[in-house]
One Martini backbone bead per residue (centre of mass of N, CA, C, O) as a GRO file, in nm:
protein
  396
    1UNK     BB    1   0.526   0.678  -2.303
    2UNK     BB    2   0.580   0.803  -2.025
    3UNK     BB    3   0.340   0.995  -2.037
    4UNK     BB    4   0.130   0.772  -2.062
    5UNK     BB    5   0.198   0.637  -1.793
    6UNK     BB    6   0.131   0.884  -1.623
    7UNK     BB    7  -0.169   0.900  -1.706
    8UNK     BB    8  -0.273   0.610  -1.619
    9UNK     BB    9  -0.173   0.624  -1.322
   10UNK     BB   10  -0.325   0.878  -1.245
   11UNK     BB   11  -0.600   0.754  -1.301
   12UNK     BB   12  -0.580   0.522  -1.095
   13UNK     BB   13  -0.461   0.694  -0.822
   14UNK     BB   14  -0.603   0.983  -0.813
   15UNK     BB   15  -0.863   0.891  -0.643
   16UNK     BB   16  -0.756   0.876  -0.353
   17UNK     BB   17  -0.776   1.195  -0.277
   18UNK     BB   18  -1.119   1.193  -0.353
   19UNK     BB   19  -1.297   0.993  -0.191
   20UNK     BB   20  -1.439   1.178   0.018
   21UNK     BB   21  -1.584   1.353  -0.195
   22UNK     BB   22  -1.741   1.119  -0.332
   23UNK     BB   23  -1.893   1.017  -0.086
   24UNK     BB   24  -2.043   1.286  -0.040
   25UNK     BB   25  -2.172   1.331  -0.322
   26UNK     BB   26  -2.310   1.013  -0.328
   27UNK     BB   27  -2.385   0.894  -0.051
   28UNK     BB   28  -2.135   0.716   0.057
   29UNK     BB   29  -1.914   0.511   0.157
   30UNK     BB   30  -1.573   0.477   0.168
   31UNK     BB   31  -1.565   0.172   0.084
   32UNK     BB   32  -1.731   0.208  -0.172
   33UNK     BB   33  -1.544   0.416  -0.306
   34UNK     BB   34  -1.294   0.216  -0.313
   35UNK     BB   35  -1.388   0.060  -0.575
   36UNK     BB   36  -1.254   0.256  -0.780
   37UNK     BB   37  -0.978   0.108  -0.722
   38UNK     BB   38  -1.017  -0.206  -0.689
   39UNK     BB   39  -1.170  -0.260  -0.957
   40UNK     BB   40  -0.948  -0.166  -1.138
   41UNK     BB   41  -0.726  -0.366  -1.042
   42UNK     BB   42  -0.888  -0.627  -1.099
   43UNK     BB   43  -0.922  -0.582  -1.402
   44UNK     BB   44  -0.626  -0.578  -1.472
   45UNK     BB   45  -0.553  -0.863  -1.364
   46UNK     BB   46  -0.769  -1.025  -1.550
   47UNK     BB   47  -0.735  -0.888  -1.855
   48UNK     BB   48  -0.449  -0.873  -1.977
   49UNK     BB   49  -0.403  -1.135  -2.161
   50UNK     BB   50  -0.666  -1.102  -2.337
   51UNK     BB   51  -0.638  -0.813  -2.457
   52UNK     BB   52  -0.370  -0.866  -2.593
   53UNK     BB   53  -0.466  -1.088  -2.793
   54UNK     BB   54  -0.686  -0.908  -2.935
   55UNK     BB   55  -0.434  -0.687  -3.019
   56UNK     BB   56  -0.188  -0.841  -3.166
   57UNK     BB   57  -0.252  -0.742  -3.487
   58UNK     BB   58  -0.201  -0.454  -3.415
   59UNK     BB   59  -0.078  -0.165  -3.434
   60UNK     BB   60   0.112  -0.032  -3.185
   61UNK     BB   61   0.045   0.266  -3.217
   62UNK     BB   62  -0.261   0.237  -3.228
   63UNK     BB   63  -0.298   0.107  -2.951
   64UNK     BB   64  -0.184   0.336  -2.775
   65UNK     BB   65  -0.381   0.554  -2.879
   66UNK     BB   66  -0.638   0.407  -2.802
   67UNK     BB   67  -0.594   0.395  -2.498
   68UNK     BB   68  -0.561   0.702  -2.450
   69UNK     BB   69  -0.836   0.782  -2.569
   70UNK     BB   70  -1.005   0.623  -2.358
   71UNK     BB   71  -0.891   0.776  -2.112
   72UNK     BB   72  -1.003   1.047  -2.190
   73UNK     BB   73  -1.304   0.966  -2.197
   74UNK     BB   74  -1.319   0.857  -1.909
   75UNK     BB   75  -1.250   1.124  -1.761
   76UNK     BB   76  -1.481   1.292  -1.883
   77UNK     BB   77  -1.709   1.110  -1.779
   78UNK     BB   78  -1.633   1.138  -1.481
   79UNK     BB   79  -1.667   1.455  -1.465
   80UNK     BB   80  -2.001   1.410  -1.551
   81UNK     BB   81  -2.106   1.230  -1.340
   82UNK     BB   82  -2.427   1.183  -1.185
   83UNK     BB   83  -2.323   0.901  -1.066
   84UNK     BB   84  -2.175   0.619  -0.937
   85UNK     BB   85  -2.228   0.423  -1.171
   86UNK     BB   86  -2.103   0.589  -1.398
   87UNK     BB   87  -1.826   0.615  -1.266
   88UNK     BB   88  -1.761   0.312  -1.257
   89UNK     BB   89  -1.777   0.261  -1.562
   90UNK     BB   90  -1.562   0.474  -1.641
   91UNK     BB   91  -1.334   0.314  -1.485
   92UNK     BB   92  -1.347   0.020  -1.605
   93UNK     BB   93  -1.304   0.038  -1.913
   94UNK     BB   94  -0.988   0.119  -1.919
   95UNK     BB   95  -0.879  -0.127  -1.751
   96UNK     BB   96  -0.870  -0.334  -1.985
   97UNK     BB   97  -0.623  -0.153  -2.137
   98UNK     BB   98  -0.390  -0.101  -1.944
   99UNK     BB   99  -0.201  -0.360  -2.005
  100UNK     BB  100  -0.158  -0.301  -2.304
  101UNK     BB  101   0.023  -0.056  -2.282
  102UNK     BB  102   0.252  -0.192  -2.126
  103UNK     BB  103   0.320  -0.413  -2.326
  104UNK     BB  104   0.376  -0.231  -2.573
  105UNK     BB  105   0.575  -0.022  -2.452
  106UNK     BB  106   0.797  -0.214  -2.364
  107UNK     BB  107   0.850  -0.344  -2.639
  108UNK     BB  108   0.891  -0.083  -2.807
  109UNK     BB  109   1.127   0.033  -2.647
  110UNK     BB  110   1.322  -0.206  -2.686
  111UNK     BB  111   1.314  -0.207  -3.000
  112UNK     BB  112   1.407   0.091  -3.053
  113UNK     BB  113   1.686   0.065  -2.881
  114UNK     BB  114   1.779  -0.211  -2.839
  115UNK     BB  115   1.941  -0.447  -2.658
  116UNK     BB  116   2.145  -0.267  -2.498
  117UNK     BB  117   1.912  -0.017  -2.430
  118UNK     BB  118   1.648  -0.143  -2.318
  119UNK     BB  119   1.653  -0.087  -2.009
  120UNK     BB  120   1.658   0.225  -2.039
  121UNK     BB  121   1.393   0.250  -2.196
  122UNK     BB  122   1.213   0.117  -1.981
  123UNK     BB  123   1.287   0.317  -1.756
  124UNK     BB  124   1.153   0.560  -1.887
  125UNK     BB  125   0.866   0.452  -1.889
  126UNK     BB  126   0.866   0.386  -1.575
  127UNK     BB  127   0.904   0.681  -1.491
  128UNK     BB  128   0.603   0.749  -1.515
  129UNK     BB  129   0.526   0.590  -1.264
  130UNK     BB  130   0.702   0.733  -1.057
  131UNK     BB  131   0.586   1.020  -1.099
  132UNK     BB  132   0.289   0.947  -1.041
  133UNK     BB  133   0.332   0.857  -0.740
  134UNK     BB  134   0.439   1.150  -0.659
  135UNK     BB  135   0.235   1.361  -0.839
  136UNK     BB  136  -0.051   1.265  -0.916
  137UNK     BB  137  -0.210   1.270  -0.648
  138UNK     BB  138  -0.147   1.563  -0.559
  139UNK     BB  139  -0.261   1.699  -0.813
  140UNK     BB  140  -0.559   1.598  -0.801
  141UNK     BB  141  -0.609   1.696  -0.511
  142UNK     BB  142  -0.553   1.997  -0.560
  143UNK     BB  143  -0.775   2.041  -0.774
  144UNK     BB  144  -1.006   1.968  -0.582
  145UNK     BB  145  -0.943   2.197  -0.377
  146UNK     BB  146  -0.950   2.438  -0.583
  147UNK     BB  147  -1.229   2.328  -0.694
  148UNK     BB  148  -1.305   2.004  -0.777
  149UNK     BB  149  -1.338   1.670  -0.845
  150UNK     BB  150  -1.370   1.712  -1.156
  151UNK     BB  151  -1.090   1.844  -1.212
  152UNK     BB  152  -0.915   1.589  -1.179
  153UNK     BB  153  -1.020   1.448  -1.440
  154UNK     BB  154  -0.940   1.671  -1.639
  155UNK     BB  155  -0.638   1.651  -1.591
  156UNK     BB  156  -0.610   1.354  -1.677
  157UNK     BB  157  -0.713   1.402  -1.962
  158UNK     BB  158  -0.490   1.602  -2.050
  159UNK     BB  159  -0.250   1.410  -2.021
  160UNK     BB  160  -0.353   1.191  -2.220
  161UNK     BB  161  -0.381   1.384  -2.463
  162UNK     BB  162  -0.084   1.464  -2.483
  163UNK     BB  163   0.020   1.175  -2.528
  164UNK     BB  164  -0.141   1.118  -2.781
  165UNK     BB  165  -0.021   1.345  -2.958
  166UNK     BB  166   0.278   1.258  -2.936
  167UNK     BB  167   0.247   0.973  -3.055
  168UNK     BB  168   0.113   1.052  -3.324
  169UNK     BB  169   0.355   1.246  -3.422
  170UNK     BB  170   0.640   1.071  -3.325
  171UNK     BB  171   0.564   0.790  -3.367
  172UNK     BB  172   0.616   0.512  -3.522
  173UNK     BB  173   0.529   0.273  -3.707
  174UNK     BB  174   0.404  -0.068  -3.571
  175UNK     BB  175   0.396  -0.335  -3.719
  176UNK     BB  176   0.271  -0.669  -3.748
  177UNK     BB  177   0.349  -0.991  -3.762
  178UNK     BB  178   0.119  -1.218  -3.847
  179UNK     BB  179   0.278  -1.489  -3.774
  180UNK     BB  180   0.327  -1.370  -3.456
  181UNK     BB  181   0.007  -1.295  -3.351
  182UNK     BB  182  -0.089  -1.550  -3.250
  183UNK     BB  183  -0.208  -1.705  -2.974
  184UNK     BB  184  -0.040  -1.965  -2.997
  185UNK     BB  185   0.244  -1.822  -3.006
  186UNK     BB  186   0.206  -1.695  -2.717
  187UNK     BB  187   0.118  -1.948  -2.536
  188UNK     BB  188   0.375  -2.125  -2.560
  189UNK     BB  189   0.537  -1.994  -2.317
  190UNK     BB  190   0.369  -2.148  -2.082
  191UNK     BB  191   0.562  -2.414  -2.102
  192UNK     BB  192   0.765  -2.260  -1.930
  193UNK     BB  193   0.920  -2.305  -1.632
  194UNK     BB  194   1.096  -2.053  -1.621
  195UNK     BB  195   0.867  -1.847  -1.631
  196UNK     BB  196   0.727  -1.931  -1.362
  197UNK     BB  197   0.966  -1.868  -1.183
  198UNK     BB  198   0.975  -1.565  -1.259
  199UNK     BB  199   0.687  -1.493  -1.176
  200UNK     BB  200   0.728  -1.571  -0.883
  201UNK     BB  201   0.961  -1.379  -0.821
  202UNK     BB  202   0.815  -1.113  -0.894
  203UNK     BB  203   0.584  -1.145  -0.693
  204UNK     BB  204   0.767  -1.159  -0.436
  205UNK     BB  205   0.898  -0.889  -0.466
  206UNK     BB  206   0.635  -0.723  -0.434
  207UNK     BB  207   0.552  -0.843  -0.165
  208UNK     BB  208   0.803  -0.750  -0.010
  209UNK     BB  209   0.779  -0.444  -0.064
  210UNK     BB  210   0.458  -0.420   0.050
  211UNK     BB  211   0.454  -0.531   0.339
  212UNK     BB  212   0.575  -0.246   0.434
  213UNK     BB  213   0.501  -0.004   0.244
  214UNK     BB  214   0.187  -0.017   0.297
  215UNK     BB  215   0.284   0.078   0.620
  216UNK     BB  216   0.473   0.332   0.642
  217UNK     BB  217   0.307   0.551   0.783
  218UNK     BB  218   0.260   0.385   1.040
  219UNK     BB  219   0.560   0.344   1.110
  220UNK     BB  220   0.631   0.648   1.137
  221UNK     BB  221   0.431   0.699   1.364
  222UNK     BB  222   0.492   0.463   1.582
  223UNK     BB  223   0.820   0.448   1.560
  224UNK     BB  224   0.923   0.753   1.463
  225UNK     BB  225   0.728   0.986   1.558
  226UNK     BB  226   0.570   1.122   1.330
  227UNK     BB  227   0.404   1.355   1.181
  228UNK     BB  228   0.204   1.433   0.925
  229UNK     BB  229   0.402   1.628   0.778
  230UNK     BB  230   0.654   1.446   0.793
  231UNK     BB  231   0.535   1.207   0.638
  232UNK     BB  232   0.477   1.354   0.374
  233UNK     BB  233   0.769   1.436   0.319
  234UNK     BB  234   0.892   1.145   0.325
  235UNK     BB  235   0.722   1.034   0.090
  236UNK     BB  236   0.834   1.236  -0.114
  237UNK     BB  237   1.130   1.154  -0.083
  238UNK     BB  238   1.096   0.860  -0.152
  239UNK     BB  239   0.992   0.920  -0.445
  240UNK     BB  240   1.216   1.112  -0.546
  241UNK     BB  241   1.454   0.908  -0.523
  242UNK     BB  242   1.315   0.696  -0.707
  243UNK     BB  243   1.356   0.836  -0.978
  244UNK     BB  244   1.663   0.813  -0.977
  245UNK     BB  245   1.677   0.507  -0.924
  246UNK     BB  246   1.538   0.416  -1.185
  247UNK     BB  247   1.753   0.530  -1.381
  248UNK     BB  248   2.006   0.382  -1.262
  249UNK     BB  249   1.894   0.097  -1.289
  250UNK     BB  250   1.880   0.096  -1.597
  251UNK     BB  251   2.185   0.121  -1.638
  252UNK     BB  252   2.267  -0.135  -1.480
  253UNK     BB  253   2.095  -0.336  -1.651
  254UNK     BB  254   2.254  -0.284  -1.918
  255UNK     BB  255   2.514  -0.434  -1.803
  256UNK     BB  256   2.366  -0.628  -1.555
  257UNK     BB  257   2.099  -0.798  -1.470
  258UNK     BB  258   2.154  -1.018  -1.256
  259UNK     BB  259   2.331  -0.848  -1.062
  260UNK     BB  260   2.126  -0.618  -1.013
  261UNK     BB  261   1.899  -0.783  -0.894
  262UNK     BB  262   2.058  -0.900  -0.650
  263UNK     BB  263   2.156  -0.631  -0.530
  264UNK     BB  264   1.877  -0.502  -0.482
  265UNK     BB  265   1.773  -0.717  -0.282
  266UNK     BB  266   1.995  -0.686  -0.072
  267UNK     BB  267   1.950  -0.381  -0.017
  268UNK     BB  268   1.658  -0.410   0.081
  269UNK     BB  269   1.722  -0.582   0.323
  270UNK     BB  270   1.911  -0.383   0.463
  271UNK     BB  271   1.706  -0.145   0.491
  272UNK     BB  272   1.503  -0.297   0.670
  273UNK     BB  273   1.695  -0.357   0.904
  274UNK     BB  274   1.766  -0.062   0.962
  275UNK     BB  275   1.472   0.025   1.021
  276UNK     BB  276   1.447  -0.159   1.268
  277UNK     BB  277   1.693  -0.046   1.437
  278UNK     BB  278   1.632   0.296   1.357
  279UNK     BB  279   1.321   0.382   1.367
  280UNK     BB  280   1.338   0.566   1.650
  281UNK     BB  281   1.522   0.761   1.470
  282UNK     BB  282   1.503   1.036   1.293
  283UNK     BB  283   1.763   1.089   1.123
  284UNK     BB  284   1.828   0.798   1.032
  285UNK     BB  285   1.546   0.761   0.892
  286UNK     BB  286   1.582   0.973   0.674
  287UNK     BB  287   1.822   0.834   0.537
  288UNK     BB  288   1.695   0.557   0.491
  289UNK     BB  289   1.452   0.653   0.315
  290UNK     BB  290   1.616   0.771   0.082
  291UNK     BB  291   1.752   0.499   0.004
  292UNK     BB  292   1.504   0.318  -0.010
  293UNK     BB  293   1.358   0.472  -0.239
  294UNK     BB  294   1.582   0.436  -0.449
  295UNK     BB  295   1.540   0.117  -0.456
  296UNK     BB  296   1.235   0.058  -0.466
  297UNK     BB  297   1.156   0.173  -0.748
  298UNK     BB  298   1.361  -0.015  -0.901
  299UNK     BB  299   1.202  -0.284  -0.839
  300UNK     BB  300   1.011  -0.281  -1.080
  301UNK     BB  301   1.235  -0.308  -1.294
  302UNK     BB  302   1.364  -0.562  -1.187
  303UNK     BB  303   1.112  -0.745  -1.216
  304UNK     BB  304   1.079  -0.699  -1.517
  305UNK     BB  305   1.366  -0.783  -1.631
  306UNK     BB  306   1.380  -1.062  -1.502
  307UNK     BB  307   1.143  -1.169  -1.681
  308UNK     BB  308   1.211  -1.038  -1.999
  309UNK     BB  309   1.519  -1.050  -2.109
  310UNK     BB  310   1.474  -1.364  -2.258
  311UNK     BB  311   1.235  -1.263  -2.427
  312UNK     BB  312   1.072  -1.321  -2.731
  313UNK     BB  313   0.941  -1.290  -3.011
  314UNK     BB  314   0.588  -1.312  -2.972
  315UNK     BB  315   0.584  -1.325  -2.637
  316UNK     BB  316   0.644  -1.043  -2.510
  317UNK     BB  317   0.368  -0.909  -2.496
  318UNK     BB  318   0.236  -1.128  -2.321
  319UNK     BB  319   0.428  -1.110  -2.079
  320UNK     BB  320   0.379  -0.806  -2.027
  321UNK     BB  321   0.069  -0.854  -1.968
  322UNK     BB  322   0.129  -1.013  -1.694
  323UNK     BB  323   0.249  -0.803  -1.501
  324UNK     BB  324   0.000  -0.660  -1.374
  325UNK     BB  325  -0.117  -0.916  -1.250
  326UNK     BB  326   0.134  -1.004  -1.072
  327UNK     BB  327   0.182  -0.737  -0.932
  328UNK     BB  328  -0.098  -0.718  -0.796
  329UNK     BB  329  -0.068  -0.984  -0.646
  330UNK     BB  330   0.183  -0.907  -0.481
  331UNK     BB  331   0.060  -0.663  -0.337
  332UNK     BB  332  -0.170  -0.816  -0.202
  333UNK     BB  333  -0.003  -1.025  -0.048
  334UNK     BB  334   0.181  -0.830   0.108
  335UNK     BB  335  -0.043  -0.670   0.262
  336UNK     BB  336  -0.168  -0.917   0.401
  337UNK     BB  337   0.086  -1.016   0.550
  338UNK     BB  338   0.147  -0.752   0.695
  339UNK     BB  339  -0.126  -0.737   0.845
  340UNK     BB  340  -0.091  -1.000   1.003
  341UNK     BB  341   0.161  -0.917   1.165
  342UNK     BB  342   0.043  -0.664   1.297
  343UNK     BB  343  -0.195  -0.805   1.444
  344UNK     BB  344   0.001  -1.001   1.611
  345UNK     BB  345   0.297  -0.811   1.663
  346UNK     BB  346   0.317  -0.548   1.514
  347UNK     BB  347   0.463  -0.297   1.325
  348UNK     BB  348   0.770  -0.357   1.373
  349UNK     BB  349   0.753  -0.672   1.258
  350UNK     BB  350   0.701  -0.639   0.943
  351UNK     BB  351   0.991  -0.673   0.838
  352UNK     BB  352   0.983  -1.003   0.884
  353UNK     BB  353   0.825  -1.038   0.607
  354UNK     BB  354   1.006  -0.910   0.394
  355UNK     BB  355   1.283  -1.051   0.414
  356UNK     BB  356   1.205  -1.348   0.328
  357UNK     BB  357   1.086  -1.270   0.053
  358UNK     BB  358   1.346  -1.148  -0.068
  359UNK     BB  359   1.522  -1.404  -0.025
  360UNK     BB  360   1.353  -1.590  -0.199
  361UNK     BB  361   1.384  -1.430  -0.464
  362UNK     BB  362   1.689  -1.453  -0.468
  363UNK     BB  363   1.701  -1.763  -0.492
  364UNK     BB  364   1.540  -1.778  -0.769
  365UNK     BB  365   1.776  -1.643  -0.944
  366UNK     BB  366   1.953  -1.931  -0.932
  367UNK     BB  367   1.765  -2.058  -1.128
  368UNK     BB  368   1.803  -2.259  -1.390
  369UNK     BB  369   1.703  -2.312  -1.702
  370UNK     BB  370   1.612  -2.594  -1.868
  371UNK     BB  371   1.592  -2.472  -2.149
  372UNK     BB  372   1.886  -2.377  -2.170
  373UNK     BB  373   2.022  -2.653  -2.136
  374UNK     BB  374   1.887  -2.783  -2.375
  375UNK     BB  375   1.987  -2.585  -2.585
  376UNK     BB  376   2.286  -2.640  -2.533
  377UNK     BB  377   2.285  -2.939  -2.607
  378UNK     BB  378   2.184  -2.907  -2.895
  379UNK     BB  379   2.418  -2.733  -2.991
  380UNK     BB  380   2.639  -2.948  -2.941
  381UNK     BB  381   2.525  -3.165  -3.124
  382UNK     BB  382   2.529  -2.998  -3.384
  383UNK     BB  383   2.833  -2.943  -3.379
  384UNK     BB  384   2.924  -3.237  -3.391
  385UNK     BB  385   2.776  -3.310  -3.655
  386UNK     BB  386   2.927  -3.106  -3.827
  387UNK     BB  387   3.215  -3.215  -3.776
  388UNK     BB  388   3.163  -3.497  -3.883
  389UNK     BB  389   3.086  -3.407  -4.166
  390UNK     BB  390   3.356  -3.265  -4.231
  391UNK     BB  391   3.537  -3.516  -4.195
  392UNK     BB  392   3.399  -3.687  -4.409
  393UNK     BB  393   3.462  -3.501  -4.646
  394UNK     BB  394   3.767  -3.508  -4.617
  395UNK     BB  395   3.793  -3.816  -4.655
  396UNK     BB  396   3.665  -3.814  -4.946
   0.00000   0.00000   0.00000
């Protein structure tokens, strides 16, 4: 499943490095070519909950293999696309099922590992995302440089095909309980105020992370005075330490989810403040970036587990399908807010958009769910009624 995550994320973001080649090939502007990325993300954000409900009654193994199979075909069609329209269609079609894979993989990983090791299992799957962000784009860009832009899509197809074969051969069958798969049973969770508070918190976490991270290259250029090669190396270091951070965050979440979430947010705030104070010094900034990347990548897992750790089936697949939508919304909001601050006050001050967002999300983690309090009161009432009944029986 981690390999599948690597494949679909490489498919999504791998196009970034070849946009200039595509613009030249199809005689279009670079901003038009950019729709190959933005239209994919928009489709993911809008389609997630609906496509998950449509596939809710299908065997989970079959669904994951189906998604990866469509990604293989999409990449192959992209590789032979004769014009930009065909390429855009080839990109959009798999985007509808992108969130389905995430929803099913997260739930399946947690279920296969059991409650105790669920965070570690989810961290392994999300490790595919981490590796894809570090290696996926450079790999597809390198293949385009070595051969041509079509080769990058063939490589993405090969990765997805390998993941498809591994899932087909080694994953167990995962049938769905028909009584739990109805849309009504999944949508019921939307009545929970607690869920909406958590969705808001997760969205703000991503907004806070990307308000600065979205402009990190510019920050390193203007504030740390790094050249292009140094920035590339530091972004690679940032992502590389993030892979380790994602793994260790999963272990920490297995021990205490709430504490780990709050600690991660506090550490992110600290790292941003340090980057503000020492951003103009080369060596301190190298150290800060290494630690920042370690925490940043684990932030995806933190936002994920904060939202889903107390959600049970049949709603878990549906809630997991909401993640790509709200994560993409958070990233969009964060980059827009960061851009607003940069336009008004300069790149150095963008840190002060991230810090309040992260502190706000930290505050939201202290909000106790009314549902849980109600459940607790009901349990106490039932316990008292049981004891009264027992005493009455003894009296008789």
